[in-house]
Predicted model as a PDB file, atoms N, CA, C, CB and O in Angstrom, pLDDT in the B-factor column:
MODEL        1                                                                  
ATOM      1  N   MET A   1       1.012  -1.265   0.109  1.00 80.00           N  
ATOM      2  CA  MET A   1       0.021  -0.167   0.010  1.00 80.00           C  
ATOM      3  C   MET A   1       1.052   1.410   0.161  1.00 80.00           C  
ATOM      4  CB  MET A   1      -1.288  -0.424   1.443  1.00 80.00           C  
ATOM      5  O   MET A   1       0.786   2.466  -0.412  1.00 80.00           O  
ATOM      6  N   ALA A   2       2.059   1.200   0.946  1.00 86.00           N  
ATOM      7  CA  ALA A   2       2.744   2.416   1.225  1.00 86.00           C  
ATOM      8  C   ALA A   2       3.410   2.562  -0.442  1.00 86.00           C  
ATOM      9  CB  ALA A   2       3.978   2.255   2.698  1.00 86.00           C  
ATOM     10  O   ALA A   2       3.136   3.550  -1.123  1.00 86.00           O  
ATOM     11  N   LYS A   3       4.085   1.716  -0.837  1.00 89.00           N  
ATOM     12  CA  LYS A   3       4.596   1.538  -2.186  1.00 89.00           C  
ATOM     13  C   LYS A   3       3.830   2.280  -3.151  1.00 89.00           C  
ATOM     14  CB  LYS A   3       4.615   0.146  -2.571  1.00 89.00           C  
ATOM     15  O   LYS A   3       4.243   3.183  -3.878  1.00 89.00           O  
ATOM     16  N   ARG A   4       2.850   1.877  -3.090  1.00 92.00           N  
ATOM     17  CA  ARG A   4       1.797   2.682  -4.265  1.00 92.00           C  
ATOM     18  C   ARG A   4       1.577   3.788  -4.070  1.00 92.00           C  
ATOM     19  CB  ARG A   4       0.469   2.270  -4.463  1.00 92.00           C  
ATOM     20  O   ARG A   4       1.319   4.353  -5.133  1.00 92.00           O  
ATOM     21  N   TRP A   5       1.531   4.548  -3.084  1.00 91.00           N  
ATOM     22  CA  TRP A   5       1.581   5.843  -2.678  1.00 91.00           C  
ATOM     23  C   TRP A   5       2.868   6.513  -3.042  1.00 91.00           C  
ATOM     24  CB  TRP A   5       1.347   5.902  -1.298  1.00 91.00           C  
ATOM     25  O   TRP A   5       2.748   7.659  -3.475  1.00 91.00           O  
ATOM     26  N   VAL A   6       3.970   6.063  -2.958  1.00 93.00           N  
ATOM     27  CA  VAL A   6       5.231   6.411  -3.246  1.00 93.00           C  
ATOM     28  C   VAL A   6       5.265   6.532  -4.677  1.00 93.00           C  
ATOM     29  CB  VAL A   6       6.199   5.497  -2.718  1.00 93.00           C  
ATOM     30  O   VAL A   6       5.756   7.528  -5.209  1.00 93.00           O  
ATOM     31  N   GLU A   7       4.795   5.623  -5.302  1.00 93.00           N  
ATOM     32  CA  GLU A   7       4.839   5.759  -6.788  1.00 93.00           C  
ATOM     33  C   GLU A   7       4.110   6.798  -7.629  1.00 93.00           C  
ATOM     34  CB  GLU A   7       4.424   4.623  -7.261  1.00 93.00           C  
ATOM     35  O   GLU A   7       4.441   7.455  -8.616  1.00 93.00           O  
ATOM     36  N   ARG A   8       2.683   6.696  -6.683  1.00 93.00           N  
ATOM     37  CA  ARG A   8       1.742   7.925  -7.289  1.00 93.00           C  
ATOM     38  C   ARG A   8       2.672   9.508  -7.044  1.00 93.00           C  
ATOM     39  CB  ARG A   8      -0.031   7.961  -6.232  1.00 93.00           C  
ATOM     40  O   ARG A   8       2.853  10.317  -7.954  1.00 93.00           O  
ATOM     41  N   LEU A   9       3.149   9.674  -5.681  1.00 92.00           N  
ATOM     42  CA  LEU A   9       3.632  10.968  -5.600  1.00 92.00           C  
ATOM     43  C   LEU A   9       4.899  11.095  -6.677  1.00 92.00           C  
ATOM     44  CB  LEU A   9       4.039  11.271  -4.052  1.00 92.00           C  
ATOM     45  O   LEU A   9       5.086  12.088  -7.381  1.00 92.00           O  
ATOM     46  N   GLY A  10       5.530  10.188  -6.672  1.00 92.00           N  
ATOM     47  CA  GLY A  10       6.915   9.979  -7.700  1.00 92.00           C  
ATOM     48  C   GLY A  10       6.385  10.518  -9.149  1.00 92.00           C  
ATOM     49  O   GLY A  10       6.923  11.369  -9.858  1.00 92.00           O  
ATOM     50  N   ALA A  11       4.943   9.645  -9.443  1.00 92.00           N  
ATOM     51  CA  ALA A  11       4.471  10.161 -11.008  1.00 92.00           C  
ATOM     52  C   ALA A  11       3.939  11.480 -10.992  1.00 92.00           C  
ATOM     53  CB  ALA A  11       3.281   9.252 -11.702  1.00 92.00           C  
ATOM     54  O   ALA A  11       3.820  12.013 -12.095  1.00 92.00           O  
ATOM     55  N   LEU A  12       3.513  12.277  -9.753  1.00 94.00           N  
ATOM     56  CA  LEU A  12       2.805  13.525  -9.657  1.00 94.00           C  
ATOM     57  C   LEU A  12       4.071  14.298  -9.646  1.00 94.00           C  
ATOM     58  CB  LEU A  12       1.753  13.739  -8.368  1.00 94.00           C  
ATOM     59  O   LEU A  12       4.003  15.371 -10.246  1.00 94.00           O  
ATOM     60  N   GLY A  13       5.193  14.007  -9.111  1.00 93.00           N  
ATOM     61  CA  GLY A  13       6.481  15.012  -9.194  1.00 93.00           C  
ATOM     62  C   GLY A  13       6.911  14.898 -10.692  1.00 93.00           C  
ATOM     63  O   GLY A  13       7.337  15.945 -11.182  1.00 93.00           O  
ATOM     64  N   VAL A  14       6.879  14.043 -11.318  1.00 88.00           N  
ATOM     65  CA  VAL A  14       7.267  14.191 -12.804  1.00 88.00           C  
ATOM     66  C   VAL A  14       6.345  14.935 -13.543  1.00 88.00           C  
ATOM     67  CB  VAL A  14       7.404  12.906 -13.497  1.00 88.00           C  
ATOM     68  O   VAL A  14       6.756  15.693 -14.421  1.00 88.00           O  
ATOM     69  N   GLY A  15       5.030  14.811 -13.281  1.00 89.00           N  
ATOM     70  CA  GLY A  15       4.198  15.667 -13.838  1.00 89.00           C  
ATOM     71  C   GLY A  15       4.143  17.160 -13.363  1.00 89.00           C  
ATOM     72  O   GLY A  15       3.596  18.076 -13.977  1.00 89.00           O  
ATOM     73  N   LEU A  16       4.587  17.220 -12.553  1.00 92.00           N  
ATOM     74  CA  LEU A  16       5.034  18.849 -11.898  1.00 92.00           C  
ATOM     75  C   LEU A  16       6.054  19.173 -12.527  1.00 92.00           C  
ATOM     76  CB  LEU A  16       5.457  19.045 -10.301  1.00 92.00           C  
ATOM     77  O   LEU A  16       5.852  20.293 -12.996  1.00 92.00           O  
ATOM     78  N   ARG A  17       7.018  18.814 -12.788  1.00 88.00           N  
ATOM     79  CA  ARG A  17       7.928  18.954 -13.342  1.00 88.00           C  
ATOM     80  C   ARG A  17       8.097  19.222 -14.637  1.00 88.00           C  
ATOM     81  CB  ARG A  17       8.373  18.256 -13.085  1.00 88.00           C  
ATOM     82  O   ARG A  17       8.887  20.108 -14.961  1.00 88.00           O  
ATOM     83  N   ASP A  18       7.491  18.611 -15.449  1.00 84.00           N  
ATOM     84  CA  ASP A  18       7.152  18.409 -16.727  1.00 84.00           C  
ATOM     85  C   ASP A  18       6.372  19.824 -17.012  1.00 84.00           C  
ATOM     86  CB  ASP A  18       6.293  17.004 -16.927  1.00 84.00           C  
ATOM     87  O   ASP A  18       6.711  20.635 -17.874  1.00 84.00           O  
ATOM     88  N   MET A  19       5.374  19.947 -16.208  1.00 88.00           N  
ATOM     89  CA  MET A  19       4.445  21.180 -16.505  1.00 88.00           C  
ATOM     90  C   MET A  19       5.639  22.510 -16.386  1.00 88.00           C  
ATOM     91  CB  MET A  19       2.956  21.304 -15.160  1.00 88.00           C  
ATOM     92  O   MET A  19       5.980  23.270 -17.293  1.00 88.00           O  
ATOM     93  N   ALA A  20       6.109  22.485 -14.988  1.00 88.00           N  
ATOM     94  CA  ALA A  20       7.097  23.569 -14.882  1.00 88.00           C  
ATOM     95  C   ALA A  20       8.047  24.087 -16.143  1.00 88.00           C  
ATOM     96  CB  ALA A  20       7.972  23.120 -13.839  1.00 88.00           C  
ATOM     97  O   ALA A  20       8.248  25.254 -16.480  1.00 88.00           O  
ATOM     98  N   ARG A  21       8.562  22.890 -16.728  1.00 83.00           N  
ATOM     99  CA  ARG A  21       9.195  23.318 -17.919  1.00 83.00           C  
ATOM    100  C   ARG A  21       8.497  23.729 -19.115  1.00 83.00           C  
ATOM    101  CB  ARG A  21       9.945  22.415 -18.275  1.00 83.00           C  
ATOM    102  O   ARG A  21       8.964  24.554 -19.899  1.00 83.00           O  
ATOM    103  N   LEU A  22       7.506  23.222 -19.244  1.00 82.00           N  
ATOM    104  CA  LEU A  22       6.352  23.457 -20.358  1.00 82.00           C  
ATOM    105  C   LEU A  22       6.384  24.926 -19.994  1.00 82.00           C  
ATOM    106  CB  LEU A  22       4.676  22.573 -20.196  1.00 82.00           C  
ATOM    107  O   LEU A  22       6.960  25.623 -20.830  1.00 82.00           O  
ATOM    108  N   MET A  23       5.925  25.520 -18.997  1.00 84.00           N  
ATOM    109  CA  MET A  23       5.861  26.828 -18.632  1.00 84.00           C  
ATOM    110  C   MET A  23       6.890  27.809 -18.912  1.00 84.00           C  
ATOM    111  CB  MET A  23       5.690  26.832 -17.451  1.00 84.00           C  
ATOM    112  O   MET A  23       6.641  28.992 -19.144  1.00 84.00           O  
ATOM    113  N   VAL A  24       7.939  27.351 -18.888  1.00 79.00           N  
ATOM    114  CA  VAL A  24       9.317  28.263 -19.506  1.00 79.00           C  
ATOM    115  C   VAL A  24       9.959  27.602 -20.825  1.00 79.00           C  
ATOM    116  CB  VAL A  24      10.691  28.310 -18.271  1.00 79.00           C  
ATOM    117  O   VAL A  24      11.140  27.621 -21.171  1.00 79.00           O  
ATOM    118  N   GLY A  25       8.973  27.075 -21.396  1.00 73.00           N  
ATOM    119  CA  GLY A  25       9.337  26.698 -22.847  1.00 73.00           C  
ATOM    120  C   GLY A  25      10.173  25.647 -22.973  1.00 73.00           C  
ATOM    121  O   GLY A  25      10.644  25.615 -24.110  1.00 73.00           O  
ATOM    122  N   LEU A  26      10.567  24.741 -22.251  1.00 77.00           N  
ATOM    123  CA  LEU A  26      11.217  23.628 -22.287  1.00 77.00           C  
ATOM    124  C   LEU A  26      10.710  22.332 -22.112  1.00 77.00           C  
ATOM    125  CB  LEU A  26      12.002  23.752 -21.583  1.00 77.00           C  
ATOM    126  O   LEU A  26      10.859  21.829 -20.998  1.00 77.00           O  
ATOM    127  N   PRO A  27      10.094  21.636 -23.060  1.00 82.00           N  
ATOM    128  CA  PRO A  27       9.294  20.555 -23.014  1.00 82.00           C  
ATOM    129  C   PRO A  27      10.332  19.349 -22.506  1.00 82.00           C  
ATOM    130  CB  PRO A  27       8.567  20.329 -24.478  1.00 82.00           C  
ATOM    131  O   PRO A  27      11.553  19.455 -22.611  1.00 82.00           O  
ATOM    132  N   SER A  28       9.867  18.548 -22.115  1.00 84.00           N  
ATOM    133  CA  SER A  28      10.463  17.247 -21.770  1.00 84.00           C  
ATOM    134  C   SER A  28      11.213  16.403 -22.811  1.00 84.00           C  
ATOM    135  CB  SER A  28       9.437  16.451 -21.286  1.00 84.00           C  
ATOM    136  O   SER A  28      10.600  15.842 -23.720  1.00 84.00           O  
ATOM    137  N   TYR A  29      12.703  16.309 -22.654  1.00 88.00           N  
ATOM    138  CA  TYR A  29      13.540  15.892 -23.592  1.00 88.00           C  
ATOM    139  C   TYR A  29      13.190  14.323 -23.464  1.00 88.00           C  
ATOM    140  CB  TYR A  29      15.094  16.374 -23.344  1.00 88.00           C  
ATOM    141  O   TYR A  29      13.353  13.838 -24.584  1.00 88.00           O  
ATOM    142  N   GLU A  30      12.806  13.408 -22.619  1.00 87.00           N  
ATOM    143  CA  GLU A  30      12.046  12.273 -22.630  1.00 87.00           C  
ATOM    144  C   GLU A  30      11.014  12.108 -23.902  1.00 87.00           C  
ATOM    145  CB  GLU A  30      11.332  12.273 -21.339  1.00 87.00           C  
ATOM    146  O   GLU A  30      10.963  11.298 -24.827  1.00 87.00           O  
ATOM    147  N   ALA A  31      10.226  13.229 -23.534  1.00 86.00           N  
ATOM    148  CA  ALA A  31       8.958  12.951 -24.454  1.00 86.00           C  
ATOM    149  C   ALA A  31       9.505  13.270 -26.050  1.00 86.00           C  
ATOM    150  CB  ALA A  31       7.512  14.092 -23.966  1.00 86.00           C  
ATOM    151  O   ALA A  31       9.037  12.657 -27.009  1.00 86.00           O  
ATOM    152  N   TYR A  32      10.514  14.271 -26.182  1.00 90.00           N  
ATOM    153  CA  TYR A  32      11.069  14.725 -27.484  1.00 90.00           C  
ATOM    154  C   TYR A  32      11.371  13.110 -28.211  1.00 90.00           C  
ATOM    155  CB  TYR A  32      12.639  15.850 -27.229  1.00 90.00           C  
ATOM    156  O   TYR A  32      10.945  12.597 -29.247  1.00 90.00           O  
ATOM    157  N   VAL A  33      12.346  12.593 -27.088  1.00 93.00           N  
ATOM    158  CA  VAL A  33      13.304  11.292 -27.952  1.00 93.00           C  
ATOM    159  C   VAL A  33      11.853  10.104 -28.171  1.00 93.00           C  
ATOM    160  CB  VAL A  33      15.065  10.341 -26.562  1.00 93.00           C  
ATOM    161  O   VAL A  33      11.712   9.552 -29.263  1.00 93.00           O  
ATOM    162  N   LYS A  34      11.098   9.895 -27.283  1.00 92.00           N  
ATOM    163  CA  LYS A  34       9.902   9.041 -27.436  1.00 92.00           C  
ATOM    164  C   LYS A  34       9.071   9.596 -28.958  1.00 92.00           C  
ATOM    165  CB  LYS A  34       8.866   9.240 -25.900  1.00 92.00           C  
ATOM    166  O   LYS A  34       8.906   8.689 -29.773  1.00 92.00           O  
ATOM    167  N   HIS A  35       8.778  10.383 -29.195  1.00 92.00           N  
ATOM    168  CA  HIS A  35       7.996  11.076 -30.195  1.00 92.00           C  
ATOM    169  C   HIS A  35       9.102  10.914 -31.553  1.00 92.00           C  
ATOM    170  CB  HIS A  35       7.597  12.821 -29.655  1.00 92.00           C  
ATOM    171  O   HIS A  35       8.850  10.268 -32.570  1.00 92.00           O  
ATOM    172  N   ALA A  36      10.243  11.594 -31.307  1.00 93.00           N  
ATOM    173  CA  ALA A  36      11.063  11.314 -32.683  1.00 93.00           C  
ATOM    174  C   ALA A  36      11.557   9.972 -32.969  1.00 93.00           C  
ATOM    175  CB  ALA A  36      12.292  12.139 -32.749  1.00 93.00           C  
ATOM    176  O   ALA A  36      11.877   9.840 -34.151  1.00 93.00           O  
ATOM    177  N   GLN A  37      11.715   8.939 -32.247  1.00 94.00           N  
ATOM    178  CA  GLN A  37      11.630   7.631 -32.444  1.00 94.00           C  
ATOM    179  C   GLN A  37      10.040   6.884 -33.111  1.00 94.00           C  
ATOM    180  CB  GLN A  37      12.019   7.142 -31.021  1.00 94.00           C  
ATOM    181  O   GLN A  37       9.987   6.223 -34.149  1.00 94.00           O  
ATOM    182  N   ALA A  38       9.051   7.153 -32.357  1.00 94.00           N  
ATOM    183  CA  ALA A  38       7.895   6.704 -33.178  1.00 94.00           C  
ATOM    184  C   ALA A  38       7.364   7.514 -34.132  1.00 94.00           C  
ATOM    185  CB  ALA A  38       6.889   6.399 -32.445  1.00 94.00           C  
ATOM    186  O   ALA A  38       6.397   6.996 -34.691  1.00 94.00           O  
ATOM    187  N   ALA A  39       7.669   8.670 -34.541  1.00 94.00           N  
ATOM    188  CA  ALA A  39       7.348   9.350 -35.642  1.00 94.00           C  
ATOM    189  C   ALA A  39       8.119   9.709 -36.732  1.00 94.00           C  
ATOM    190  CB  ALA A  39       6.952  10.241 -35.305  1.00 94.00           C  
ATOM    191  O   ALA A  39       7.705  10.166 -37.798  1.00 94.00           O  
ATOM    192  N   HIS A  40       9.469   9.438 -36.352  1.00 94.00           N  
ATOM    193  CA  HIS A  40      10.552   9.842 -37.267  1.00 94.00           C  
ATOM    194  C   HIS A  40      11.862   8.957 -37.196  1.00 94.00           C  
ATOM    195  CB  HIS A  40      10.915  11.294 -36.959  1.00 94.00           C  
ATOM    196  O   HIS A  40      12.971   9.438 -36.964  1.00 94.00           O  
ATOM    197  N   PRO A  41      11.574   7.359 -37.463  1.00 93.00           N  
ATOM    198  CA  PRO A  41      12.465   6.126 -36.806  1.00 93.00           C  
ATOM    199  C   PRO A  41      13.732   6.627 -37.927  1.00 93.00           C  
ATOM    200  CB  PRO A  41      11.673   4.087 -36.997  1.00 93.00           C  
ATOM    201  O   PRO A  41      14.884   6.254 -37.706  1.00 93.00           O  
ATOM    202  N   GLU A  42      13.455   7.389 -38.988  1.00 95.00           N  
ATOM    203  CA  GLU A  42      14.674   7.310 -39.913  1.00 95.00           C  
ATOM    204  C   GLU A  42      15.839   8.229 -39.371  1.00 95.00           C  
ATOM    205  CB  GLU A  42      14.265   7.781 -41.439  1.00 95.00           C  
ATOM    206  O   GLU A  42      17.031   8.122 -39.658  1.00 95.00           O  
ATOM    207  N   ARG A  43      15.192   9.255 -38.438  1.00 93.00           N  
ATOM    208  CA  ARG A  43      16.362  10.129 -38.284  1.00 93.00           C  
ATOM    209  C   ARG A  43      16.935   9.993 -36.620  1.00 93.00           C  
ATOM    210  CB  ARG A  43      15.858  11.783 -38.712  1.00 93.00           C  
ATOM    211  O   ARG A  43      16.298   9.477 -35.702  1.00 93.00           O  
ATOM    212  N   THR A  44      18.063  10.495 -36.543  1.00 95.00           N  
ATOM    213  CA  THR A  44      18.657  10.317 -35.271  1.00 95.00           C  
ATOM    214  C   THR A  44      18.081  11.424 -34.591  1.00 95.00           C  
ATOM    215  CB  THR A  44      20.196  10.281 -35.241  1.00 95.00           C  
ATOM    216  O   THR A  44      17.876  12.569 -34.993  1.00 95.00           O  
ATOM    217  N   PRO A  45      17.802  10.768 -33.241  1.00 95.00           N  
ATOM    218  CA  PRO A  45      17.065  12.391 -32.214  1.00 95.00           C  
ATOM    219  C   PRO A  45      18.189  13.319 -31.875  1.00 95.00           C  
ATOM    220  CB  PRO A  45      16.272  11.993 -30.353  1.00 95.00           C  
ATOM    221  O   PRO A  45      19.332  12.864 -31.914  1.00 95.00           O  
ATOM    222  N   MET A  46      18.030  14.324 -31.611  1.00 95.00           N  
ATOM    223  CA  MET A  46      19.095  15.285 -31.068  1.00 95.00           C  
ATOM    224  C   MET A  46      19.692  14.883 -29.974  1.00 95.00           C  
ATOM    225  CB  MET A  46      18.638  16.539 -30.767  1.00 95.00           C  
ATOM    226  O   MET A  46      19.176  13.943 -29.369  1.00 95.00           O  
ATOM    227  N   THR A  47      20.676  15.373 -29.558  1.00 96.00           N  
ATOM    228  CA  THR A  47      21.530  15.230 -28.146  1.00 96.00           C  
ATOM    229  C   THR A  47      20.523  16.011 -27.302  1.00 96.00           C  
ATOM    230  CB  THR A  47      23.273  15.973 -28.104  1.00 96.00           C  
ATOM    231  O   THR A  47      19.653  16.765 -27.740  1.00 96.00           O  
ATOM    232  N   TYR A  48      20.761  15.733 -26.106  1.00 94.00           N  
ATOM    233  CA  TYR A  48      20.120  16.794 -24.918  1.00 94.00           C  
ATOM    234  C   TYR A  48      20.670  18.210 -25.161  1.00 94.00           C  
ATOM    235  CB  TYR A  48      20.588  16.341 -23.243  1.00 94.00           C  
ATOM    236  O   TYR A  48      19.931  19.191 -25.083  1.00 94.00           O  
ATOM    237  N   ALA A  49      22.006  18.304 -25.464  1.00 94.00           N  
ATOM    238  CA  ALA A  49      22.381  19.744 -25.666  1.00 94.00           C  
ATOM    239  C   ALA A  49      21.898  20.259 -26.707  1.00 94.00           C  
ATOM    240  CB  ALA A  49      23.668  19.998 -25.735  1.00 94.00           C  
ATOM    241  O   ALA A  49      21.399  21.382 -26.773  1.00 94.00           O  
ATOM    242  N   GLU A  50      22.025  19.389 -27.687  1.00 94.00           N  
ATOM    243  CA  GLU A  50      21.282  20.143 -29.193  1.00 94.00           C  
ATOM    244  C   GLU A  50      19.931  20.321 -28.820  1.00 94.00           C  
ATOM    245  CB  GLU A  50      21.270  19.127 -30.767  1.00 94.00           C  
ATOM    246  O   GLU A  50      19.540  21.425 -29.200  1.00 94.00           O  
ATOM    247  N   PHE A  51      19.012  19.637 -28.193  1.00 91.00           N  
ATOM    248  CA  PHE A  51      17.924  19.932 -27.921  1.00 91.00           C  
ATOM    249  C   PHE A  51      17.372  21.227 -27.113  1.00 91.00           C  
ATOM    250  CB  PHE A  51      17.671  18.975 -27.479  1.00 91.00           C  
ATOM    251  O   PHE A  51      16.413  21.951 -27.380  1.00 91.00           O  
ATOM    252  N   PHE A  52      18.242  21.278 -26.095  1.00 88.00           N  
ATOM    253  CA  PHE A  52      18.265  22.446 -25.312  1.00 88.00           C  
ATOM    254  C   PHE A  52      18.599  23.784 -26.066  1.00 88.00           C  
ATOM    255  CB  PHE A  52      19.221  22.224 -24.251  1.00 88.00           C  
ATOM    256  O   PHE A  52      18.027  24.858 -25.881  1.00 88.00           O  
ATOM    257  N   ARG A  53      19.757  23.504 -27.063  1.00 88.00           N  
ATOM    258  CA  ARG A  53      19.683  24.788 -27.774  1.00 88.00           C  
ATOM    259  C   ARG A  53      18.867  25.548 -28.739  1.00 88.00           C  
ATOM    260  CB  ARG A  53      20.488  24.810 -28.234  1.00 88.00           C  
ATOM    261  O   ARG A  53      18.738  26.753 -28.952  1.00 88.00           O  
ATOM    262  N   GLU A  54      18.251  24.267 -29.364  1.00 88.00           N  
ATOM    263  CA  GLU A  54      17.105  24.321 -30.370  1.00 88.00           C  
ATOM    264  C   GLU A  54      15.911  25.111 -29.640  1.00 88.00           C  
ATOM    265  CB  GLU A  54      16.614  22.737 -30.846  1.00 88.00           C  
ATOM    266  O   GLU A  54      15.633  26.229 -30.072  1.00 88.00           O  
ATOM    267  N   ARG A  55      15.190  24.581 -28.549  1.00 85.00           N  
ATOM    268  CA  ARG A  55      14.453  24.851 -27.601  1.00 85.00           C  
ATOM    269  C   ARG A  55      14.749  26.350 -27.189  1.00 85.00           C  
ATOM    270  CB  ARG A  55      14.638  23.853 -26.595  1.00 85.00           C  
ATOM    271  O   ARG A  55      13.837  27.165 -27.044  1.00 85.00           O  
ATOM    272  N   GLN A  56      16.036  26.647 -27.018  1.00 82.00           N  
ATOM    273  CA  GLN A  56      16.325  28.189 -26.376  1.00 82.00           C  
ATOM    274  C   GLN A  56      16.175  29.040 -27.475  1.00 82.00           C  
ATOM    275  CB  GLN A  56      17.876  28.475 -25.695  1.00 82.00           C  
ATOM    276  O   GLN A  56      15.555  30.088 -27.291  1.00 82.00           O  
ATOM    277  N   GLU A  57      16.669  28.765 -28.694  1.00 82.00           N  
ATOM    278  CA  GLU A  57      16.818  29.536 -29.851  1.00 82.00           C  
ATOM    279  C   GLU A  57      15.310  29.609 -30.358  1.00 82.00           C  
ATOM    280  CB  GLU A  57      17.896  28.873 -30.919  1.00 82.00           C  
ATOM    281  O   GLU A  57      14.815  30.664 -30.756  1.00 82.00           O  
ATOM    282  N   ALA A  58      14.745  28.619 -30.318  1.00 80.00           N  
ATOM    283  CA  ALA A  58      12.948  28.929 -30.762  1.00 80.00           C  
ATOM    284  C   ALA A  58      12.479  30.094 -29.546  1.00 80.00           C  
ATOM    285  CB  ALA A  58      11.659  27.081 -30.535  1.00 80.00           C  
ATOM    286  O   ALA A  58      12.074  31.210 -29.872  1.00 80.00           O  
ATOM    287  N   ARG A  59      12.565  29.784 -28.535  1.00 78.00           N  
ATOM    288  CA  ARG A  59      12.176  30.504 -27.494  1.00 78.00           C  
ATOM    289  C   ARG A  59      12.450  31.938 -27.548  1.00 78.00           C  
ATOM    290  CB  ARG A  59      12.700  29.982 -26.433  1.00 78.00           C  
ATOM    291  O   ARG A  59      11.543  32.771 -27.550  1.00 78.00           O  
ATOM    292  N   TYR A  60      13.964  32.301 -27.601  1.00 78.00           N  
ATOM    293  CA  TYR A  60      14.779  33.780 -27.256  1.00 78.00           C  
ATOM    294  C   TYR A  60      14.971  33.979 -28.810  1.00 78.00           C  
ATOM    295  CB  TYR A  60      16.517  33.736 -26.148  1.00 78.00           C  
ATOM    296  O   TYR A  60      15.215  35.164 -29.035  1.00 78.00           O  
ATOM    297  N   GLY A  61      14.947  33.348 -29.754  1.00 72.00           N  
ATOM    298  CA  GLY A  61      15.408  33.891 -31.079  1.00 72.00           C  
ATOM    299  C   GLY A  61      16.781  33.465 -31.310  1.00 72.00           C  
ATOM    300  O   GLY A  61      17.547  33.079 -30.427  1.00 72.00           O  
ATOM    301  N   GLY A  62      17.049  33.560 -32.564  1.00 66.00           N  
ATOM    302  CA  GLY A  62      18.475  33.192 -32.833  1.00 66.00           C  
ATOM    303  C   GLY A  62      18.620  32.704 -34.429  1.00 66.00           C  
ATOM    304  O   GLY A  62      17.609  32.468 -35.090  1.00 66.00           O  
ATOM    305  N   ARG A  63      19.673  32.602 -34.868  1.00 62.00           N  
ATOM    306  CA  ARG A  63      19.712  32.134 -36.415  1.00 62.00           C  
ATOM    307  C   ARG A  63      18.737  33.212 -37.162  1.00 62.00           C  
ATOM    308  CB  ARG A  63      19.085  30.388 -36.648  1.00 62.00           C  
ATOM    309  O   ARG A  63      17.995  32.809 -38.058  1.00 62.00           O  
ATOM    310  N   GLY A  64      18.747  34.427 -36.826  1.00 60.00           N  
ATOM    311  CA  GLY A  64      18.091  35.289 -37.644  1.00 60.00           C  
ATOM    312  C   GLY A  64      16.334  35.181 -37.662  1.00 60.00           C  
ATOM    313  O   GLY A  64      15.533  35.726 -38.422  1.00 60.00           O  
ATOM    314  N   LYS A  65      16.127  34.322 -36.593  1.00 58.00           N  
ATOM    315  CA  LYS A  65      14.469  34.366 -36.488  1.00 58.00           C  
ATOM    316  C   LYS A  65      14.099  35.395 -35.576  1.00 58.00           C  
ATOM    317  CB  LYS A  65      13.768  32.975 -35.936  1.00 58.00           C  
ATOM    318  O   LYS A  65      13.059  35.193 -34.948  1.00 58.00           O  
ATOM    319  N   GLY A  66      14.704  36.431 -35.367  1.00 58.00           N  
ATOM    320  CA  GLY A  66      13.702  37.511 -34.295  1.00 58.00           C  
ATOM    321  C   GLY A  66      13.948  36.729 -32.854  1.00 58.00           C  
ATOM    322  O   GLY A  66      14.838  35.954 -32.504  1.00 58.00           O  
ATOM    323  N   GLY A  67      12.790  37.254 -32.167  1.00 58.00           N  
ATOM    324  CA  GLY A  67      12.796  36.771 -30.863  1.00 58.00           C  
ATOM    325  C   GLY A  67      12.884  37.834 -29.660  1.00 58.00           C  
ATOM    326  O   GLY A  67      12.635  39.023 -29.857  1.00 58.00           O  
ATOM    327  N   PHE A  68      13.188  37.419 -28.620  1.00 58.00           N  
ATOM    328  CA  PHE A  68      13.346  38.571 -27.596  1.00 58.00           C  
ATOM    329  C   PHE A  68      14.975  38.754 -27.448  1.00 58.00           C  
ATOM    330  CB  PHE A  68      12.564  38.168 -26.016  1.00 58.00           C  
ATOM    331  O   PHE A  68      16.004  38.079 -27.428  1.00 58.00           O  
ATOM    332  N   ARG A  69      14.558  40.015 -27.365  1.00 59.00           N  
ATOM    333  CA  ARG A  69      16.422  41.109 -27.167  1.00 59.00           C  
ATOM    334  C   ARG A  69      16.033  41.801 -26.048  1.00 59.00           C  
ATOM    335  CB  ARG A  69      17.059  42.617 -28.659  1.00 59.00           C  
ATOM    336  O   ARG A  69      14.945  42.371 -25.964  1.00 59.00           O  
ATOM    337  N   CYS A  70      16.946  41.780 -25.099  1.00 60.00           N  
ATOM    338  CA  CYS A  70      16.828  42.674 -24.035  1.00 60.00           C  
ATOM    339  C   CYS A  70      17.405  44.184 -23.982  1.00 60.00           C  
ATOM    340  CB  CYS A  70      17.356  42.004 -23.055  1.00 60.00           C  
ATOM    341  O   CYS A  70      17.052  45.100 -23.240  1.00 60.00           O  
ATOM    342  N   CYS A  71      18.494  44.171 -25.085  1.00 57.00           N  
ATOM    343  CA  CYS A  71      18.706  45.695 -25.652  1.00 57.00           C  
ATOM    344  C   CYS A  71      19.112  45.749 -27.090  1.00 57.00           C  
ATOM    345  CB  CYS A  71      19.866  46.488 -24.844  1.00 57.00           C  
ATOM    346  O   CYS A  71      19.303  46.835 -27.637  1.00 57.00           O  
TER     347      CYS A  71                                                      
ENDMDL                                                                          
END                                                                             
């Protein structure tokens, strides 16, 4: 019984973490890899560093895409 509650709390923690990441524009890398392998099996998924950089550029601009600039 206690083990089940611990598993539920763990799942809740993962859900809250993913929600917080989505709120700042950084989706789950694990979800991305799972999607990439299912939808695009012919492609090699980005590494975590590539994924993080791509998401940051998409959110704040980069590569001439405009985006947020502080000055």
